[in-house]
C-alpha positions in Angstrom: -92.9 10.0 47.8 -92.2 8.1 44.7 -91.4 4.9 46.6 -94.8 4.7 48.3 -96.8 1.8 47.1 -99.9 2.7 45.0 -103.0 0.5 45.4 -104.0 -1.3 42.2 -107.6 -0.1 42.9 -106.5 3.6 43.2 -108.9 6.2 41.8 -106.2 8.8 41.2 -106.5 9.9 37.6 -102.8 9.8 36.8 -102.8 6.1 37.4 -106.3 5.0 36.5 -106.0 4.1 32.9 -102.6 2.5 33.2 -103.7 0.4 36.3 -106.8 -0.7 34.3 -104.4 -2.0 31.7 -102.4 -3.8 34.4 -105.5 -5.3 36.0 -106.9 -6.5 32.6 -103.6 -8.2 31.7 -103.5 -9.9 35.2 -107.1 -11.0 34.9 -106.4 -12.5 31.5 -103.6 -14.6 32.8 -105.2 -15.5 36.1 -106.8 -18.7 34.8 -107.8 -20.6 37.8 -108.9 -24.2 38.0 -107.1 -26.5 40.4 -108.8 -29.5 42.0 -106.7 -28.9 45.1 -108.3 -25.5 45.6 -111.8 -26.8 45.8 -113.5 -25.5 48.9 -110.6 -23.0 49.7 -111.3 -19.3 50.4 -108.6 -16.7 50.9 -107.4 -13.2 50.4 -103.7 -12.4 49.8 -101.8 -9.2 49.3 -99.0 -8.8 46.8 -96.6 -5.9 46.1 -94.8 -5.7 42.8 -92.4 -3.2 41.3 -92.6 -2.2 37.6 -89.8 -0.4 35.8 -90.6 2.5 33.4 -90.7 0.2 30.4 -93.3 -2.0 32.1 -90.9 -4.8 33.1 -91.5 -6.6 36.4 -88.6 -5.9 38.7 -89.7 -7.5 42.0 -92.8 -9.3 43.4 -93.4 -10.0 47.1 -96.2 -11.7 49.0 -97.1 -9.2 51.7 -99.9 -11.3 53.3 -100.7 -14.9 52.6 -104.1 -16.3 52.0 -103.2 -19.2 54.3 -103.2 -21.5 51.3 -100.0 -21.9 49.3 -101.9 -23.1 46.2 -103.9 -19.8 46.1 -100.8 -17.6 46.8 -98.8 -19.4 44.1 -101.5 -18.9 41.4 -101.8 -15.2 42.1 -98.0 -14.7 42.0 -97.9 -16.8 38.8 -100.7 -14.7 37.2 -98.8 -11.4 37.8 -95.6 -12.9 36.5 -97.3 -14.3 33.3 -99.1 -11.0 32.8 -96.0 -8.9 33.2 -94.7 -9.9 29.7 -97.5 -7.8 28.2 -97.4 -4.8 30.5 -97.0 -1.5 28.5 -94.5 1.1 29.4 -95.7 3.9 31.7 -97.6 6.7 30.1 -95.5 9.9 29.5 -97.3 11.8 32.2 -96.1 9.3 34.8 -92.7 10.8 35.3 -91.3 8.0 37.4 -88.5 5.4 37.1 -90.5 2.7 38.8 -93.8 2.0 40.5 -94.5 0.0 43.6 -98.0 -1.4 43.2 -100.1 -3.3 45.9 -103.0 -5.5 45.1 -105.2 -7.7 47.1 -106.4 -10.9 45.4 -109.4 -12.8 46.7 -110.7 -16.3 46.1 -114.2 -17.3 47.0 -115.0 -21.0 46.7 -118.4 -21.8 45.3 -120.0 -25.2 44.7 -118.5 -26.0 41.3 -115.8 -23.4 40.8 -113.6 -20.8 42.5 -114.4 -17.1 41.9 -111.5 -14.7 42.0 -111.6 -11.0 42.6 -109.3 -8.0 42.9 -110.4 -6.9 46.3 -111.0 -3.1 46.6 -109.2 -1.5 49.5 
């Protein structure tokens, strides 16, 4: 089913290279340093829809981390990154893609680590 969401951490070969591109763009824009996040940990799940030309059509928070500041930064990172998403590769014969990704923040003594959590 073409509407089924695909995990950002999929190992399926038809998505792998394109999703690596998407993850790299998000990680570049996921610049995180906010004093109010000090000591916060959390994991959140987003779903976003891309159109064939790489444009972001929709973005929804599926599961909150429990901290608005963490949720907002992950949402902002995807939104900022989306301006540099490439169009789908030709072999991906789809009009749009629903993508799910889990974002994790782990607070350490002097900084907050962030990860794409593998499903």
